[in-house]
C-alpha positions as CSV (number, residue, x, y, z in Angstrom):
1,M,120.2,173.5,108.9
2,P,120.5,170.5,106.6
3,T,118.0,170.3,103.7
4,L,115.6,167.4,103.3
5,L,117.7,166.0,100.5
6,E,120.8,166.0,102.7
7,L,119.0,164.3,105.5
8,T,117.7,161.6,103.1
9,R,121.2,161.0,101.8
10,A,122.6,160.7,105.3
11,A,119.9,158.3,106.4
12,A,120.6,156.1,103.3
13,D,124.4,156.0,104.1
14,P,125.2,152.7,105.9
15,R,128.3,154.1,107.6
16,P,127.8,155.4,111.1
17,L,128.0,159.2,111.6
18,G,131.5,160.5,111.7
19,W,133.0,157.7,109.7
20,R,134.6,158.4,106.4
21,V,135.9,156.4,103.4
22,V,139.7,156.1,103.6
23,S,141.7,155.2,100.5
24,A,144.4,152.5,100.8
25,H,147.0,155.1,100.2
26,E,146.3,156.7,103.6
27,I,146.8,153.5,105.6
28,R,150.4,153.1,106.7
29,T,150.2,150.8,109.7
30,I,148.0,147.8,110.4
31,G,147.5,146.4,113.9
32,V,146.7,142.7,114.5
33,V,145.5,141.6,118.0
34,G,146.0,137.9,118.5
35,L,148.6,136.1,116.4
36,G,147.1,132.6,116.3
37,A,146.6,130.9,113.0
38,M,144.3,133.6,111.6
39,G,146.0,136.6,113.1
40,A,149.5,135.5,112.0
41,G,148.1,134.9,108.5
42,I,146.6,138.4,108.4
43,A,149.9,139.9,109.7
44,Q,151.9,137.9,107.1
45,L,149.7,139.2,104.2
46,A,150.0,142.8,105.5
47,I,153.8,142.7,105.7
48,E,154.0,141.1,102.3
49,A,151.8,143.9,100.9
50,G,154.3,146.5,102.3
51,Y,152.5,147.7,105.4
52,R,154.2,148.2,108.7
53,T,152.3,145.8,111.0
54,V,152.1,145.7,114.7
55,G,151.1,142.4,116.2
56,R,150.1,141.9,119.8
57,E,149.7,138.7,121.7
58,V,148.9,137.8,125.4
59,T,152.5,137.0,126.3
60,E,155.9,137.8,124.8
61,E,156.5,134.1,124.3
62,L,153.4,133.7,122.1
63,G,154.4,136.7,120.2
64,E,157.8,135.2,119.5
65,K,156.2,131.9,118.4
66,A,154.0,133.8,116.0
67,R,156.9,135.7,114.6
68,D,158.8,132.4,114.1
69,R,155.7,130.9,112.4
70,I,155.5,133.9,110.0
71,A,159.2,133.7,109.3
72,H,158.8,130.0,108.6
73,F,156.0,130.5,106.0
74,L,157.9,133.3,104.3
75,Q,161.0,131.0,104.1
76,R,158.9,128.4,102.4
77,K,158.0,131.0,99.8
78,V,161.7,131.6,99.3
79,D,162.4,127.9,99.0
80,K,159.6,127.6,96.4
81,E,161.1,130.6,94.5
82,R,157.8,132.6,95.1
83,M,159.7,135.3,97.0
84,K,163.3,136.6,97.1
85,T,165.4,136.4,100.2
86,E,165.6,140.2,100.3
87,E,161.8,140.5,100.1
88,R,161.5,138.1,103.0
89,S,164.0,140.1,105.1
90,A,162.2,143.4,104.2
91,A,158.8,141.9,105.1
92,L,160.0,140.7,108.5
93,E,161.5,144.2,109.2
94,R,158.0,145.6,108.8
95,L,156.6,143.3,111.6
96,A,156.7,144.9,115.0
């Protein structure tokens, strides 16, 4: 049976029961549902940060358009010498 102190601490914790803090080192894959302007931006940042990223869109055509949009913005970084071509290729390989 939990003590009064343990119950008080549990009540003060803003996380729902069963949740736990996860360090960034445990996260390997990020999922993004909806690859419009915001979703594509989130997916782009995730692949640039080195995470395998799974993007989902309503249709395959919209998914391809989003992938092309992300590739376009990564290419702009290459053109502006903010990213190397190899880094762009590696980032796009992490996008599923």
